[in-house]
KEGU-84176 format. One line per field, with one value per residue (C-alpha): x, y, z. Coordinates in pm, whole numbers. Each point is the difference from the previous one (the first is absolute). Layout:
BEGIN
X	X ...
Y	Y ...
Z	Z ...
***
This chain:
BEGIN
X	-1 178 -22 -188 -2 -253 -86 -56 322 241 367 29 -290 128 309 -132 -203 281 146 367 -68 -286 318 297 318 307 349 227 391 260 241 321 184 348 194 369 110 335 197 54 -316 -329 -83 -299 17 -170 -13 -100 -280 82 -376 -334 -124 240 244 360 -169 147 -194 2 56 -291 -247 -348 -75 -41 -262 50 241 -36 61 308 119 1 197 282 -9 -41 292 233 -106 74 260 171 -53 -128 -296 96 -308 -280 -178 -363 4 -361 -268 -32 -316 -105 -166 209 305 120 -109 -30 -272 -134 323 20 351 104 338 279 311 323 350 319 309 278 209 -320 16 239 -145 -328 -34 -279 -182 -356 -187 255 190 272 36 139 21 -104 149 -297 31 -289 -46 -300 -193 -277 -249 176 283 183 180 266 107 343 209 269 -133 -386 -175 -323 -203 -383 -140 -192 -276 8 -368 -153 42 326 -116 175 -137 207 -66 251 253 23 -18 319 -187 -259 -365 -65 371 77 -276 97 348 -120 -223 277 263 -245 -46 379 50 199 -269
Y	10 345 255 325 337 228 106 -389 -16 -275 121 -77 237 264 14 0 315 155 316 115 349 48 65 262 -190 106 -36 -195 63 -131 220 -119 112 -128 -2 -53 -82 -2 42 366 117 -81 131 3 15 253 94 346 -23 70 25 212 2 89 41 75 -116 -291 -327 -348 -244 -147 14 -124 -380 -123 -221 -385 109 -4 292 -194 -73 335 134 -236 113 364 -45 -144 243 285 -55 -325 -179 -364 -80 -124 -30 214 100 155 353 110 65 378 103 366 197 222 -138 -26 317 -220 -232 -244 -163 -246 -128 -325 112 -234 37 -205 11 -46 -53 306 -130 13 364 47 -259 239 244 213 -160 20 289 117 284 -53 -195 58 -200 235 -27 12 117 -33 192 -72 217 -191 -113 250 -103 234 -215 210 -131 127 -59 201 358 -106 9 -22 -147 -111 -28 -315 -45 -370 -93 -300 -367 73 264 314 336 274 334 212 7 -209 268 -119 -350 -99 -104 -122 -162 162 -212 -331 81 36 -352 -157 102 -150 -333 -43 77 354 207
Z	-5 -115 301 -119 169 95 -375 -64 -236 -12 -6 -348 -70 223 -173 -364 126 188 -160 150 -157 269 231 -19 -19 183 -148 237 63 201 192 166 318 -62 324 68 352 139 341 -86 -177 -158 -338 -245 -376 -191 -353 -161 -204 -358 -129 93 247 267 -247 192 294 239 7 51 -249 -151 -240 -202 57 -349 -117 83 290 393 202 115 -331 -117 333 -118 -366 64 257 -243 -271 185 246 -147 304 26 235 370 209 -55 341 -95 140 -49 -230 -86 -170 133 -278 -153 71 -363 -210 -327 103 279 64 291 117 165 180 115 185 -43 162 -239 156 7 -286 -255 39 -278 -188 -63 -295 -159 -258 -203 103 304 -118 319 310 332 323 287 355 264 343 248 302 231 236 189 -280 -231 -281 -201 -289 -183 -354 -120 -302 -159 1 49 339 125 276 97 308 127 281 103 42 179 -137 -155 -277 -69 -131 -211 202 -239 -247 -333 -214 -196 -68 -254 61 368 22 322 162 -192 101 376 -20 -185 285 262 -186 -27 352 -43 221
***
């Protein structure tokens, strides 16, 4: 006996009548926070965007998930294309879907954190749509539930102010003007995922 829904339809009948155009569909991207840890320092890999939107801003490596690809597969592909790094272990760092986070359209991002060895720093290189890449040294200063995260590399320096909230969540209070999209929040969540906060 086939199961029928409240409208009396079988699953096959329901699927035959279903029209995906009845619902707006977002695009899906994968963004990767790449950290390098050593006894001396922690670093984060950022790329300088070579295309609009946010041309010239710093961003996490990443890009759109292609047809037939999972977010994990897209993250590994984008990481290789934009930085030359091969995927180690992807740690899911959150799903980012706030309306307006991307000025092009409704874009949802699955973010990941990975930790690479310090000797992989020199093997990274800019590729695909990355104009350049840079390893930023990270220093954190904590006062109660607030954490100031400083990023520095060569002649570039900026910071973001975070607030630790309940249940292991973190909120960006200020900063991030040097970063594209909502990457300051993604970086904060990735740092939490990687145990760096």
